[in-house]
C-alpha angles and dihedrals in degrees: 000000000000126000113259098025109235101184139013122197124200122187127202098035122156113254128197122254091213126020142170092201117120112271129205131182126222114181101328095323120107117212131194108220128215138145128230135182113226121180089341095309121114110227129190107228119205122184120184114246121210095009131117120237096030122233130201128193127187114204126193099216090201089061106033139020108255091209092054092049094049093044090051092050096046098084097042091046092047090051096046101042140058122235112239101163142351136224111261096202142004091257104040144022130211 
């Protein structure tokens, strides 16, 4: 693990069937986007939408480029998961 840690990936997370959280797409993978403060550090939190099993990645934007992380993860996540739904717009999912 690097020091400081720039990203943390968790597989097998629960994902919502319907959400009004902002959604972005990298490659063919849709991500719900949020931010969270953990131990004083602001993290960008991305959770796959419409994928089984679900994946979540926390990115420290001060350490890593979020776009680079999500682009790098797009192909492996596409290959390892099944599509169950898609974002209908950039600002909401149904």
